[in-house]
C-alpha positions as CSV (number, residue, x, y, z in Angstrom):
1,M,-18.3,-2.5,1.4
2,V,-15.7,-0.3,2.1
3,F,-12.7,0.8,-0.7
4,K,-9.8,1.9,1.3
5,K,-7.2,0.5,-1.0
6,I,-7.9,1.1,-4.8
7,L,-5.9,-0.3,-8.0
8,L,-6.4,2.0,-11.2
9,A,-5.1,0.6,-13.9
10,V,-3.7,3.1,-16.4
11,D,-2.3,3.2,-19.7
12,G,-1.9,6.8,-20.9
13,S,-5.1,7.1,-22.9
14,E,-8.4,9.0,-22.4
15,H,-9.9,6.1,-20.9
16,S,-7.5,6.2,-18.4
17,L,-8.7,9.7,-17.2
18,R,-12.1,8.5,-17.0
19,S,-11.2,5.9,-14.8
20,A,-8.8,7.9,-12.4
21,N,-11.9,10.2,-11.9
22,Y,-14.0,7.3,-10.7
23,A,-11.2,6.1,-8.7
24,I,-10.6,9.4,-7.2
25,Q,-14.4,9.7,-6.5
26,L,-14.1,6.4,-4.3
27,A,-11.3,7.3,-2.6
28,E,-12.8,10.3,-1.3
29,K,-15.9,8.9,-0.5
30,F,-14.3,6.1,1.5
31,D,-11.0,7.9,2.5
32,G,-8.8,5.7,0.5
33,T,-5.5,5.4,-1.1
34,I,-5.0,4.8,-4.8
35,H,-2.4,2.5,-6.1
36,V,-1.6,3.5,-9.8
37,V,-0.3,0.6,-12.2
38,Y,1.3,1.1,-15.6
39,V,2.0,-2.2,-17.3
40,V,4.9,-2.4,-19.8
41,D,4.3,-5.1,-21.7
42,G,7.1,-7.3,-24.0
43,N,6.4,-5.4,-27.0
44,T,6.4,-2.1,-25.7
45,A,9.5,-2.4,-23.7
46,K,11.2,-3.7,-26.8
47,S,9.8,-0.8,-28.8
48,D,10.5,1.8,-26.1
49,V,14.2,0.5,-25.6
50,L,14.7,0.7,-29.6
51,H,13.3,4.5,-29.7
52,A,14.7,6.0,-26.5
53,A,17.9,7.7,-26.4
54,D,18.9,6.7,-23.1
55,K,17.6,5.0,-20.2
56,F,16.5,8.9,-19.1
57,A,14.5,9.6,-22.3
58,L,12.8,5.9,-21.8
59,E,11.8,7.0,-18.1
60,K,10.7,10.4,-19.3
61,K,8.6,8.8,-22.2
62,R,6.5,6.4,-19.7
63,N,6.3,9.3,-16.9
64,D,4.6,11.3,-19.8
65,K,2.0,8.5,-20.0
66,L,1.2,9.2,-16.5
67,K,1.4,13.1,-16.5
68,A,-2.2,13.7,-16.9
69,V,-3.5,11.2,-14.2
70,K,-0.8,12.2,-11.8
71,A,-2.0,16.3,-12.3
72,L,-5.4,14.5,-11.6
73,L,-4.2,13.2,-8.4
74,N,-1.9,16.2,-7.2
75,E,-5.4,18.1,-7.2
76,T,-6.7,16.4,-4.4
77,N,-5.2,15.7,-1.4
78,M,-5.2,12.2,-1.0
79,E,-2.5,9.5,-0.6
80,Y,-1.6,7.7,-4.4
81,E,1.5,5.6,-5.3
82,I,2.7,5.1,-9.0
83,K,4.2,1.8,-10.1
84,I,5.3,0.8,-13.4
85,L,5.4,-3.0,-13.7
86,H,6.4,-5.3,-16.4
87,G,4.5,-8.0,-17.8
88,E,1.3,-8.9,-19.8
89,A,-1.2,-6.4,-18.7
90,G,-4.2,-8.7,-17.6
91,P,-2.2,-10.9,-15.5
92,T,0.2,-8.6,-14.0
93,I,-2.8,-6.2,-13.1
94,V,-4.2,-9.2,-11.4
95,D,-1.3,-10.6,-9.6
96,Y,-0.7,-7.0,-8.2
97,A,-4.3,-6.7,-7.0
98,N,-4.5,-10.0,-5.3
99,S,-0.9,-9.9,-3.6
100,N,-1.5,-6.4,-2.2
101,A,-4.9,-7.2,-0.9
102,M,-6.5,-4.4,-3.1
103,E,-10.0,-3.6,-2.2
104,G,-11.4,-2.6,-5.6
105,V,-10.2,-2.0,-9.2
106,V,-10.9,0.6,-11.3
107,V,-10.1,-0.3,-15.3
108,G,-10.9,1.4,-18.5
109,S,-13.0,-0.1,-21.3
110,R,-11.3,0.0,-24.6
111,G,-14.6,-0.4,-26.1
112,L,-13.7,-3.4,-28.2
113,N,-16.9,-5.2,-30.3
114,N,-17.7,-8.3,-29.1
115,L,-15.6,-10.2,-31.9
116,Q,-12.7,-8.1,-31.3
117,T,-13.0,-9.1,-27.4
118,F,-13.8,-13.0,-28.6
119,I,-10.8,-13.0,-30.5
120,L,-8.4,-10.8,-28.5
121,G,-9.9,-10.9,-25.1
122,S,-9.5,-7.5,-22.9
123,V,-7.5,-6.8,-20.1
124,S,-10.7,-5.5,-18.1
125,H,-12.4,-8.5,-19.2
126,K,-9.4,-10.7,-17.9
127,V,-9.1,-8.5,-14.7
128,A,-12.7,-8.8,-13.6
129,K,-12.8,-12.7,-14.1
130,R,-9.5,-13.1,-12.0
131,V,-9.4,-10.4,-9.2
132,D,-10.0,-11.3,-5.9
133,C,-12.2,-7.7,-5.2
134,P,-14.8,-5.9,-6.6
135,V,-13.9,-4.2,-10.5
136,L,-15.2,-1.3,-11.8
137,I,-14.8,-0.9,-15.5
138,V,-15.3,2.3,-16.9
139,K,-16.4,2.7,-20.5
């Protein structure tokens, strides 16, 4: 199995940084590229618009969430691209991965307990069930 096109789903959390480290290791091992995806859902978008002074402030807030992952990637000399997508996280990540022929997906786990996962579902679980390639869920 070769992982040339790796999708890294991030949300700006510590989990994202751990996931980024794994994605970088995979990409280095297979001389691959990383496609970083940050998904803004409807509630976050509404909140962002209400709290941002203008479009520039809104862009800055979203880019700040990606700053740490960008810094990690910039320490390497690998190719990467960052996309900010809109929609519900799970289905949006799945759709992007499948429609762009990704060969692997790396996503962090929020560490929900069984009851929370049962009630809420989890993005990583939804992605693992529906994406057409291998998925690495990083705890």
